C-alpha positions as CSV (number, residue, x, y, z in Angstrom):
1,M,-4.3,50.9,77.6
2,I,-1.8,51.3,80.5
3,K,1.0,53.2,79.9
4,G,4.3,54.6,81.7
5,T,7.0,57.6,81.3
6,V,10.5,56.1,80.6
7,F,13.3,58.1,80.2
8,D,16.0,55.8,79.0
9,T,16.7,52.2,77.9
10,K,20.1,50.3,79.0
11,R,21.0,47.1,76.8
12,F,23.4,44.7,77.5
13,S,23.8,46.6,81.2
14,I,26.0,43.9,83.4
15,H,25.9,46.1,86.4
16,D,22.1,46.2,87.2
17,G,21.3,42.5,88.4
18,P,23.0,39.0,87.0
19,G,24.1,38.2,83.6
20,I,23.4,40.6,80.4
21,R,19.9,42.6,81.1
22,T,18.1,45.2,79.4
23,T,17.4,48.1,82.3
24,I,14.2,50.2,81.8
25,F,14.6,54.0,83.2
26,L,11.2,54.8,84.8
27,K,10.8,58.8,86.0
28,G,9.5,59.7,89.7
29,C,11.0,59.6,92.9
30,P,10.3,59.8,96.5
31,L,13.7,60.1,97.6
32,H,15.9,63.3,96.5
33,C,19.3,62.2,97.7
34,L,21.9,64.2,97.6
35,W,24.4,62.0,95.8
36,C,21.7,61.2,92.9
37,H,23.3,60.3,89.8
38,N,20.2,60.4,87.9
39,P,18.7,63.7,88.2
40,E,16.7,63.4,85.5
41,S,14.9,60.7,87.0
42,Q,13.4,63.0,89.9
43,S,10.8,64.4,88.6
44,P,7.5,62.2,87.3
45,H,7.2,64.7,84.4
46,P,9.4,65.1,81.1
47,D,12.8,67.6,81.8
48,V,14.6,69.5,79.2
49,M,18.3,68.5,79.0
50,L,20.5,71.2,77.3
51,R,23.5,70.9,75.5
52,P,25.2,75.0,75.1
53,N,28.0,73.7,73.4
54,R,26.3,72.0,70.6
55,C,23.8,75.1,70.1
56,I,24.8,77.1,66.6
57,A,22.5,80.5,68.3
58,C,20.6,80.0,65.5
59,H,17.5,81.2,67.5
60,A,14.6,78.7,65.9
61,C,13.8,77.5,69.0
62,I,13.1,81.6,70.7
63,D,10.4,81.5,67.8
64,D,9.1,78.1,68.6
65,C,8.8,78.5,72.4
66,P,4.6,79.1,72.8
67,Q,5.9,80.0,76.7
68,G,8.5,82.5,76.0
69,A,11.0,81.2,78.2
70,I,13.8,81.1,75.3
71,S,15.7,84.6,75.0
72,V,19.1,85.5,74.2
73,N,21.6,86.8,76.7
74,G,24.1,89.5,76.0
75,S,26.7,87.2,74.2
76,S,24.4,86.2,71.9
77,S,23.9,82.4,73.7
78,V,20.8,81.0,74.3
79,T,19.4,80.9,78.0
80,T,16.1,79.4,79.4
81,D,14.2,80.4,81.8
82,M,13.0,76.6,83.3
83,N,10.1,78.2,85.3
84,L,8.1,79.1,82.3
85,C,9.1,75.9,80.5
86,I,6.2,73.9,80.3
87,R,8.5,70.8,78.5
88,C,6.2,70.4,75.8
89,G,8.9,69.8,73.5
90,D,8.4,72.5,70.9
91,C,12.1,73.6,70.9
92,T,13.5,70.5,71.0
93,D,12.1,69.4,67.6
94,T,12.9,73.0,66.1
95,C,16.8,72.2,67.8
96,F,18.4,70.2,64.4
97,A,21.6,71.0,66.3
98,E,20.5,68.6,68.9
99,A,21.5,71.3,71.7
100,R,17.8,70.4,73.7
101,E,16.1,67.1,74.4
102,I,13.1,65.8,76.1
103,I,14.2,63.4,78.9
104,G,10.7,61.2,79.3
105,E,8.8,59.2,77.1
106,E,5.3,57.9,77.2
107,M,5.5,54.5,76.3
108,S,3.1,51.6,76.2
109,V,3.6,48.2,77.5
110,A,3.9,46.8,74.0
111,Q,6.4,49.4,72.9
112,V,8.6,48.5,76.1
113,M,8.6,44.8,75.6
114,A,9.6,45.3,72.2
115,E,12.8,47.0,73.3
116,I,13.2,44.0,76.2
117,E,12.6,41.7,73.2
118,R,15.5,42.8,71.0
119,D,17.6,40.7,73.7
120,L,16.4,37.7,74.5
121,S,19.3,35.4,73.2
122,F,21.7,37.8,75.2
123,Y,19.6,36.8,78.3
124,D,19.1,33.4,77.4
125,E,23.4,32.7,77.8
126,S,24.0,34.9,80.4
127,G,21.3,34.5,82.5
128,G,20.4,37.7,82.3
129,G,17.0,39.9,81.7
130,V,15.3,42.6,82.3
131,T,15.6,45.5,85.4
132,F,13.2,48.2,86.0
133,S,15.4,50.9,87.6
134,G,14.9,54.9,88.1
135,G,14.3,56.8,90.0
136,E,11.9,54.8,91.9
137,P,10.1,52.3,89.4
138,L,7.3,51.2,91.8
139,L,5.7,55.0,91.2
140,Q,4.4,53.6,88.1
141,R,2.9,50.5,90.0
142,D,0.3,49.5,87.4
143,F,2.6,50.0,84.6
144,V,5.9,48.3,85.9
145,L,3.1,45.6,87.4
146,A,1.7,44.8,83.3
147,L,5.2,45.0,82.5
148,L,6.5,42.2,84.7
149,Q,3.6,40.2,84.5
150,E,3.7,39.9,80.5
151,C,7.6,39.1,81.1
152,K,6.6,36.4,83.4
153,R,4.3,35.0,81.0
154,R,7.0,35.3,78.3
155,E,9.5,33.4,81.1
156,I,12.0,36.8,81.1
157,R,13.7,36.6,84.2
158,T,12.7,40.2,86.0
159,A,14.5,42.3,88.9
160,V,13.3,45.6,89.9
161,D,15.8,48.4,91.8
162,T,13.9,49.9,94.2
163,S,14.8,52.5,97.4
164,G,11.7,50.6,99.1
165,A,10.4,53.8,99.8
166,V,6.2,52.8,98.9
167,S,3.4,51.4,100.2
168,W,3.4,47.2,101.2
169,Q,0.9,47.3,99.4
170,T,2.3,48.1,96.3
171,L,5.6,45.8,96.6
172,D,3.2,43.1,97.6
173,R,1.6,43.1,94.4
174,V,4.9,43.2,92.5
175,R,6.5,40.8,94.3
176,P,4.8,37.5,93.0
177,F,6.3,38.5,89.7
178,T,9.6,39.5,90.4
179,D,12.7,37.1,90.8
180,L,15.2,39.7,92.3
181,F,14.9,43.1,94.2
182,L,17.9,45.0,94.2
183,Y,17.7,47.1,97.3
184,D,18.8,50.7,97.9
185,I,20.0,51.0,101.7
186,K,20.9,54.9,102.4
187,H,21.4,55.4,105.9
188,M,20.4,53.6,109.1
189,D,20.3,56.7,111.2
190,N,16.7,58.1,110.6
191,T,17.4,61.5,111.3
192,A,20.5,61.5,108.6
193,H,18.5,59.6,106.2
194,K,15.7,62.8,106.2
195,K,18.5,65.1,106.2
196,L,20.5,63.4,103.1
197,T,17.0,62.5,100.8
198,G,14.4,63.9,102.3
199,V,12.3,60.9,103.7
200,S,12.1,58.4,106.4
201,N,13.8,55.3,106.6
202,Q,11.1,53.6,108.5
203,L,9.3,52.7,105.7
204,I,12.1,51.6,103.5
205,L,13.6,49.3,106.5
206,D,10.2,47.8,107.7
207,N,9.2,47.0,103.6
208,L,13.0,45.0,103.5
209,H,12.3,42.9,106.8
210,Q,9.1,42.5,105.4
211,L,10.4,41.1,101.8
212,S,13.0,38.8,103.4
213,T,10.1,37.4,105.4
214,H,8.6,36.0,102.7
215,G,12.0,34.7,101.4
216,H,12.3,37.1,97.9
217,N,15.9,36.9,96.3
218,I,17.2,40.5,96.9
219,I,20.5,42.2,96.5
220,L,21.2,45.0,99.3
221,R,22.9,47.8,97.1
222,F,24.7,50.1,99.7
223,A,26.2,53.8,98.0
224,I,29.4,54.7,100.0
225,I,29.2,58.4,100.0
226,P,32.4,59.5,101.2
227,G,31.7,62.2,104.5
228,L,27.6,61.2,104.6
229,N,27.3,57.5,105.1
230,D,30.1,56.0,105.7
231,S,31.4,56.2,109.0
232,E,32.3,53.1,110.7
233,Q,28.7,53.5,113.0
234,N,26.9,53.2,110.4
235,I,29.0,50.5,108.5
236,R,28.3,48.7,111.4
237,Q,24.4,49.4,112.2
238,T,24.3,48.4,108.3
239,G,25.7,45.2,108.7
240,E,24.0,44.4,111.7
241,F,20.7,44.8,110.3
242,A,21.4,42.9,107.6
243,V,22.7,39.8,109.1
244,N,19.6,39.8,111.3
245,L,17.3,39.9,108.8
246,P,15.0,36.8,108.4
247,Q,16.6,35.8,105.6
248,R,20.5,36.4,104.7
249,H,21.0,38.6,101.3
250,P,24.6,39.3,99.7
251,I,25.4,43.1,99.4
252,S,26.6,45.3,96.7
253,I,28.4,48.1,98.6
254,L,28.8,50.9,95.6
255,P,31.5,53.7,95.2
256,Y,30.2,57.0,94.9
257,H,30.9,58.6,91.6
258,A,30.6,62.4,90.0
259,T,30.1,61.7,86.6
260,A,26.7,63.2,87.0
261,A,27.6,66.8,87.8
262,D,27.5,67.2,83.8
263,K,23.7,66.0,84.0
264,Y,22.5,68.8,86.7
265,Q,24.7,71.5,84.8
266,R,22.3,70.5,81.3
267,L,18.9,70.6,83.5
268,N,19.6,74.0,85.2
269,Q,19.8,72.3,88.3
270,P,22.7,73.2,91.5
271,C,25.1,69.8,92.1
272,Q,24.6,69.0,95.8
273,L,28.2,67.5,95.6
274,P,30.3,69.5,93.9
275,T,33.9,69.1,95.6
276,I,32.8,65.1,97.0
277,Q,35.5,62.7,95.9
278,P,35.2,59.1,95.2
279,P,36.6,56.6,97.6
280,T,39.8,54.9,97.1
281,D,39.8,51.4,96.5
282,I,41.8,50.9,99.9
283,R,38.6,52.4,101.5
284,M,36.0,50.3,99.6
285,A,38.1,47.2,100.5
286,K,38.2,48.5,104.5
287,I,34.3,49.0,104.6
288,A,33.8,45.4,102.7
289,D,36.2,43.9,105.1
290,I,33.4,45.0,107.8
291,L,30.4,44.2,106.8
292,H,31.9,41.0,105.9
293,S,33.1,40.5,109.8
294,Y,29.4,40.0,109.7
295,G,29.1,37.1,107.7
296,L,27.7,39.1,104.9
297,E,28.4,37.7,101.4
298,V,29.9,41.2,99.8
299,K,30.7,42.3,96.3
300,I,32.5,45.8,95.7
301,G,30.1,47.1,92.7
302,G,27.1,46.6,91.2
């Protein structure tokens, strides 16, 4: 039985493809974008998310931790050594105040399909469906492929939200069962891309060109991060690349938001961009105008 690791299911989503959708978020990502808004998705393994404001200092988690990773600091509050923590979940099971949560659950295809089918009537009425996101969902290729095939069998429309940082063999296997690709673009300059995400953009852009060559339905998604990828040069290079793809695809420009800062704190991870402010509406409109000048269909937002 094929299983995968899911960290969230968002129902009634309207920003992950057309219509009303159910978005399934899978763990694991080959990129480490400085602006990642789902830091809990990066590791392929379960994570422990802490909510210190809910802790009532009962110390039950200390007794139940098999690794001795939890202790009391000088102010009697609980602290966790994440280097010792093995994410076993014992502390979350014993914490009735819900100050601790395991992020990432192993699920079967049947379990995920049961969640998806709860919203069938909304898909039919709105032209929606299911979107597989992450992280990078295609790191769990066999699991996603099985889900896509099952959705196709049940006539449920599908979308895959991908960074494209996977082998073409992976994309080639899933593309016959995918109705829409939401394809992320980070930066056109390879050196800058490596600095901002940890990986080269060559495979990403090559895969996008291949998908376009095969005539797939693609929406390009370009997150605007002030000071990092919003220079006029990069905007224009993005427009030039997009307009020269074999097929013409719409592009959504997504304004950076800082709502993930609290997630980093609860994961006991440093936030890489604590001081960046979201782009203004005026700035987003100007970027849209530049891209539109290349003959592209441009939308602000998901």
